[in-house]
N, CA, C and O atoms as a GROMACS GRO file, in nm:
protein
  272
    1MET      N    1   0.904   0.605  -2.046
    1MET     CA    2   0.860   0.503  -1.998
    1MET      C    3   0.674   0.495  -1.910
    1MET      O    4   0.636   0.574  -1.824
    2ARG      N    5   0.587   0.371  -1.969
    2ARG     CA    6   0.502   0.441  -1.888
    2ARG      C    7   0.410   0.385  -1.789
    2ARG      O    8   0.368   0.269  -1.789
    3SER      N    9   0.383   0.478  -1.704
    3SER     CA   10   0.341   0.459  -1.517
    3SER      C   11   0.242   0.353  -1.541
    3SER      O   12   0.177   0.369  -1.438
    4VAL      N   13   0.178   0.246  -1.608
    4VAL     CA   14   0.184   0.121  -1.664
    4VAL      C   15   0.297   0.049  -1.592
    4VAL      O   16   0.280  -0.036  -1.505
    5ASP      N   17   0.411   0.090  -1.637
    5ASP     CA   18   0.512  -0.026  -1.649
    5ASP      C   19   0.583  -0.010  -1.470
    5ASP      O   20   0.651  -0.082  -1.397
    6LEU      N   21   0.509   0.147  -1.459
    6LEU     CA   22   0.591   0.167  -1.337
    6LEU      C   23   0.520   0.069  -1.211
    6LEU      O   24   0.570   0.000  -1.123
    7GLU      N   25   0.403   0.094  -1.243
    7GLU     CA   26   0.252   0.054  -1.155
    7GLU      C   27   0.311  -0.057  -1.135
    7GLU      O   28   0.369  -0.073  -1.028
    8ARG      N   29   0.312  -0.203  -1.276
    8ARG     CA   30   0.316  -0.365  -1.216
    8ARG      C   31   0.436  -0.331  -1.201
    8ARG      O   32   0.487  -0.442  -1.215
    9ALA      N   33   0.560  -0.234  -1.175
    9ALA     CA   34   0.685  -0.354  -1.106
    9ALA      C   35   0.654  -0.264  -1.045
    9ALA      O   36   0.658  -0.188  -1.142
   10LEU      N   37   0.610  -0.170  -0.929
   10LEU     CA   38   0.575  -0.121  -0.806
   10LEU      C   39   0.504  -0.246  -0.769
   10LEU      O   40   0.549  -0.299  -0.667
   11LEU      N   41   0.402  -0.309  -0.828
   11LEU     CA   42   0.343  -0.342  -0.799
   11LEU      C   43   0.395  -0.521  -0.792
   11LEU      O   44   0.322  -0.606  -0.740
   12ALA      N   45   0.499  -0.545  -0.838
   12ALA     CA   46   0.612  -0.663  -0.863
   12ALA      C   47   0.672  -0.670  -0.686
   12ALA      O   48   0.693  -0.778  -0.632
   13LEU      N   49   0.693  -0.540  -0.616
   13LEU     CA   50   0.749  -0.569  -0.434
   13LEU      C   51   0.706  -0.668  -0.385
   13LEU      O   52   0.616  -0.729  -0.441
   14PRO      N   53   0.735  -0.691  -0.322
   14PRO     CA   54   0.729  -0.754  -0.177
   14PRO      C   55   0.675  -0.639  -0.084
   14PRO      O   56   0.757  -0.552  -0.054
   15GLU      N   57   0.532  -0.626  -0.029
   15GLU     CA   58   0.451  -0.544   0.016
   15GLU      C   59   0.576  -0.421   0.116
   15GLU      O   60   0.586  -0.299   0.103
   16ALA      N   61   0.651  -0.512   0.205
   16ALA     CA   62   0.748  -0.423   0.261
   16ALA      C   63   0.877  -0.305   0.184
   16ALA      O   64   0.915  -0.188   0.184
   17ALA      N   65   0.901  -0.435   0.129
   17ALA     CA   66   0.954  -0.251   0.000
   17ALA      C   67   0.962  -0.162  -0.055
   17ALA      O   68   1.032  -0.063  -0.079
   18ARG      N   69   0.806  -0.251  -0.088
   18ARG     CA   70   0.673  -0.084  -0.234
   18ARG      C   71   0.649  -0.031  -0.044
   18ARG      O   72   0.742   0.031   0.008
   19ALA      N   73   0.592  -0.045  -0.006
   19ALA     CA   74   0.613   0.037   0.122
   19ALA      C   75   0.666   0.157   0.153
   19ALA      O   76   0.619   0.266   0.186
   20VAL      N   77   0.839   0.090   0.126
   20VAL     CA   78   0.988   0.242   0.188
   20VAL      C   79   0.940   0.299   0.060
   20VAL      O   80   0.854   0.386   0.078
   21VAL      N   81   0.965   0.279  -0.048
   21VAL     CA   82   0.962   0.343  -0.137
   21VAL      C   83   0.887   0.422  -0.209
   21VAL      O   84   0.932   0.469  -0.313
   22LEU      N   85   0.763   0.450  -0.167
   22LEU     CA   86   0.652   0.499  -0.178
   22LEU      C   87   0.688   0.608  -0.054
   22LEU      O   88   0.687   0.730  -0.070
   23LEU      N   89   0.720   0.543   0.070
   23LEU     CA   90   0.677   0.635   0.193
   23LEU      C   91   0.802   0.772   0.195
   23LEU      O   92   0.791   0.885   0.242
   24HIS      N   93   0.945   0.692   0.106
   24HIS     CA   94   0.993   0.735   0.084
   24HIS      C   95   1.026   0.813  -0.049
   24HIS      O   96   1.080   0.918  -0.014
   25ASP      N   97   1.020   0.811  -0.129
   25ASP     CA   98   0.982   0.880  -0.281
   25ASP      C   99   0.872   0.944  -0.322
   25ASP      O  100   0.863   1.044  -0.393
   26LEU      N  101   0.754   0.852  -0.251
   26LEU     CA  102   0.588   1.042  -0.268
   26LEU      C  103   0.633   1.058  -0.155
   26LEU      O  104   0.747   1.099  -0.175
   27GLU      N  105   0.618   1.053  -0.056
   27GLU     CA  106   0.552   1.091   0.049
   27GLU      C  107   0.670   1.191   0.122
   27GLU      O  108   0.645   1.279   0.205
   28GLY      N  109   0.799   1.157   0.072
   28GLY     CA  110   0.927   1.244   0.102
   28GLY      C  111   0.948   1.174   0.249
   28GLY      O  112   0.906   1.255   0.332
   29LEU      N  113   0.984   1.082   0.300
   29LEU     CA  114   1.014   1.094   0.408
   29LEU      C  115   1.106   0.971   0.499
   29LEU      O  116   1.083   0.850   0.489
   30THR      N  117   1.199   1.025   0.579
   30THR     CA  118   1.334   1.069   0.583
   30THR      C  119   1.323   0.857   0.661
   30THR      O  120   1.233   0.807   0.728
   31HIS      N  121   1.446   0.796   0.612
   31HIS     CA  122   1.448   0.711   0.681
   31HIS      C  123   1.392   0.678   0.793
   31HIS      O  124   1.322   0.578   0.804
   32PRO      N  125   1.424   0.781   0.913
   32PRO     CA  126   1.427   0.743   1.106
   32PRO      C  127   1.236   0.764   1.060
   32PRO      O  128   1.184   0.661   1.102
   33GLU      N  129   1.158   0.829   1.012
   33GLU     CA  130   1.097   0.844   1.048
   33GLU      C  131   0.959   0.700   0.975
   33GLU      O  132   0.843   0.676   1.008
   34ILE      N  133   1.038   0.646   0.883
   34ILE     CA  134   0.986   0.500   0.810
   34ILE      C  135   0.999   0.423   0.923
   34ILE      O  136   0.908   0.358   0.974
   35ALA      N  137   1.159   0.432   0.980
   35ALA     CA  138   1.123   0.310   1.060
   35ALA      C  139   1.067   0.300   1.185
   35ALA      O  140   1.055   0.196   1.250
   36GLU      N  141   1.024   0.438   1.223
   36GLU     CA  142   0.928   0.504   1.352
   36GLU      C  143   0.754   0.426   1.272
   36GLU      O  144   0.671   0.337   1.295
   37LEU      N  145   0.775   0.504   1.200
   37LEU     CA  146   0.620   0.405   1.118
   37LEU      C  147   0.592   0.264   1.139
   37LEU      O  148   0.511   0.192   1.199
   38LEU      N  149   0.680   0.256   1.075
   38LEU     CA  150   0.728   0.107   1.014
   38LEU      C  151   0.720   0.017   1.128
   38LEU      O  152   0.665  -0.092   1.118
   39GLU      N  153   0.777   0.061   1.247
   39GLU     CA  154   0.841  -0.054   1.321
   39GLU      C  155   0.942  -0.180   1.334
   39GLU      O  156   0.918  -0.292   1.378
   40ILE      N  157   1.028  -0.141   1.296
   40ILE     CA  158   1.215  -0.143   1.188
   40ILE      C  159   1.291  -0.094   1.200
   40ILE      O  160   1.261   0.018   1.242
   41PRO      N  161   1.427  -0.111   1.185
   41PRO     CA  162   1.530  -0.073   1.233
   41PRO      C  163   1.570   0.074   1.088
   41PRO      O  164   1.533   0.078   0.970
   42VAL      N  165   1.648   0.160   1.159
   42VAL     CA  166   1.663   0.242   1.057
   42VAL      C  167   1.731   0.131   0.888
   42VAL      O  168   1.669   0.119   0.783
   43GLY      N  169   1.841   0.083   0.915
   43GLY     CA  170   1.900   0.003   0.833
   43GLY      C  171   1.769  -0.091   0.770
   43GLY      O  172   1.727  -0.135   0.664
   44THR      N  173   1.741  -0.089   0.900
   44THR     CA  174   1.635  -0.128   0.758
   44THR      C  175   1.558  -0.128   0.668
   44THR      O  176   1.531  -0.220   0.591
   45SER      N  177   1.505   0.010   0.672
   45SER     CA  178   1.478   0.084   0.559
   45SER      C  179   1.568   0.125   0.444
   45SER      O  180   1.540   0.118   0.325
   46LYS      N  181   1.649   0.157   0.484
   46LYS     CA  182   1.766   0.161   0.389
   46LYS      C  183   1.816   0.083   0.246
   46LYS      O  184   1.839   0.113   0.129
   47ARG      N  185   1.816  -0.036   0.334
   47ARG     CA  186   1.836  -0.172   0.285
   47ARG      C  187   1.709  -0.176   0.165
   47ARG      O  188   1.732  -0.171   0.044
   48ARG      N  189   1.533  -0.189   0.241
   48ARG     CA  190   1.467  -0.201   0.177
   48ARG      C  191   1.447  -0.111   0.061
   48ARG      O  192   1.370  -0.142  -0.030
   49LEU      N  193   1.526   0.020   0.063
   49LEU     CA  194   1.469   0.107  -0.039
   49LEU      C  195   1.522   0.083  -0.168
   49LEU      O  196   1.468   0.097  -0.277
   50PHE      N  197   1.719   0.018  -0.119
   50PHE     CA  198   1.820  -0.039  -0.186
   50PHE      C  199   1.757  -0.119  -0.234
   50PHE      O  200   1.691  -0.086  -0.332
   51ASP      N  201   1.753  -0.226  -0.195
   51ASP     CA  202   1.684  -0.325  -0.331
   51ASP      C  203   1.579  -0.317  -0.389
   51ASP      O  204   1.539  -0.337  -0.504
   52ALA      N  205   1.530  -0.278  -0.273
   52ALA     CA  206   1.320  -0.246  -0.450
   52ALA      C  207   1.389  -0.158  -0.512
   52ALA      O  208   1.401  -0.218  -0.618
   53ARG      N  209   1.466  -0.022  -0.534
   53ARG     CA  210   1.528   0.028  -0.634
   53ARG      C  211   1.577  -0.062  -0.767
   53ARG      O  212   1.556  -0.056  -0.888
   54ARG      N  213   1.659  -0.155  -0.674
   54ARG     CA  214   1.761  -0.183  -0.771
   54ARG      C  215   1.672  -0.283  -0.888
   54ARG      O  216   1.682  -0.278  -1.010
   55GLU      N  217   1.582  -0.371  -0.804
   55GLU     CA  218   1.510  -0.442  -0.842
   55GLU      C  219   1.361  -0.384  -0.930
   55GLU      O  220   1.289  -0.463  -0.991
   56LEU      N  221   1.333  -0.240  -0.924
   56LEU     CA  222   1.300  -0.172  -0.928
   56LEU      C  223   1.368  -0.104  -1.097
   56LEU      O  224   1.286  -0.074  -1.184
   57ARG      N  225   1.518  -0.088  -1.122
   57ARG     CA  226   1.536  -0.070  -1.257
   57ARG      C  227   1.524  -0.234  -1.340
   57ARG      O  228   1.472  -0.263  -1.448
   58ARG      N  229   1.612  -0.341  -1.214
   58ARG     CA  230   1.571  -0.430  -1.346
   58ARG      C  231   1.458  -0.448  -1.419
   58ARG      O  232   1.471  -0.499  -1.530
   59ARG      N  233   1.330  -0.412  -1.374
   59ARG     CA  234   1.235  -0.476  -1.405
   59ARG      C  235   1.180  -0.420  -1.531
   59ARG      O  236   1.119  -0.482  -1.618
   60LEU      N  237   1.228  -0.211  -1.526
   60LEU     CA  238   1.156  -0.138  -1.585
   60LEU      C  239   1.296  -0.121  -1.738
   60LEU      O  240   1.282  -0.067  -1.847
   61SER      N  241   1.412  -0.188  -1.682
   61SER     CA  242   1.491  -0.211  -1.839
   61SER      C  243   1.437  -0.287  -1.932
   61SER      O  244   1.431  -0.272  -2.054
   62GLY      N  245   1.385  -0.399  -1.839
   62GLY     CA  246   1.309  -0.506  -1.913
   62GLY      C  247   1.232  -0.493  -2.016
   62GLY      O  248   1.241  -0.520  -2.136
   63ALA      N  249   1.141  -0.442  -1.938
   63ALA     CA  250   1.002  -0.400  -1.970
   63ALA      C  251   0.969  -0.259  -2.122
   63ALA      O  252   0.889  -0.260  -2.216
   64LEU      N  253   1.081  -0.150  -2.077
   64LEU     CA  254   1.128  -0.083  -2.184
   64LEU      C  255   1.253  -0.156  -2.250
   64LEU      O  256   1.335  -0.067  -2.273
   65GLY      N  257   1.315  -0.304  -2.299
   65GLY     CA  258   1.317  -0.325  -2.424
   65GLY      C  259   1.459  -0.324  -2.378
   65GLY      O  260   1.528  -0.394  -2.451
   66GLY      N  261   1.527  -0.265  -2.275
   66GLY     CA  262   1.700  -0.332  -2.238
   66GLY      C  263   1.692  -0.449  -2.206
   66GLY      O  264   1.598  -0.524  -2.234
   67SER      N  265   1.842  -0.492  -2.112
   67SER     CA  266   1.862  -0.600  -2.119
   67SER      C  267   1.848  -0.572  -1.875
   67SER      O  268   1.886  -0.504  -1.779
   68PRO      N  269   1.749  -0.713  -1.927
   68PRO     CA  270   1.676  -0.711  -1.788
   68PRO      C  271   1.756  -0.728  -1.636
   68PRO      O  272   1.691  -0.726  -1.531
   0.00000   0.00000   0.00000
């Protein structure tokens, strides 16, 4: 995977989803910490991360020539 593919896939996410991915996967924050920071319920943080990862997998498999 090329870093440019990952960057494009991340930028294609809705801003709210992208924020949760970056805070959780890059910064290492927990869902309670993200929820407090973004003023959202913990369940919303978890759901946004789940949905965002699913979308990233879909976009990246297409970028790599797999089935979208």
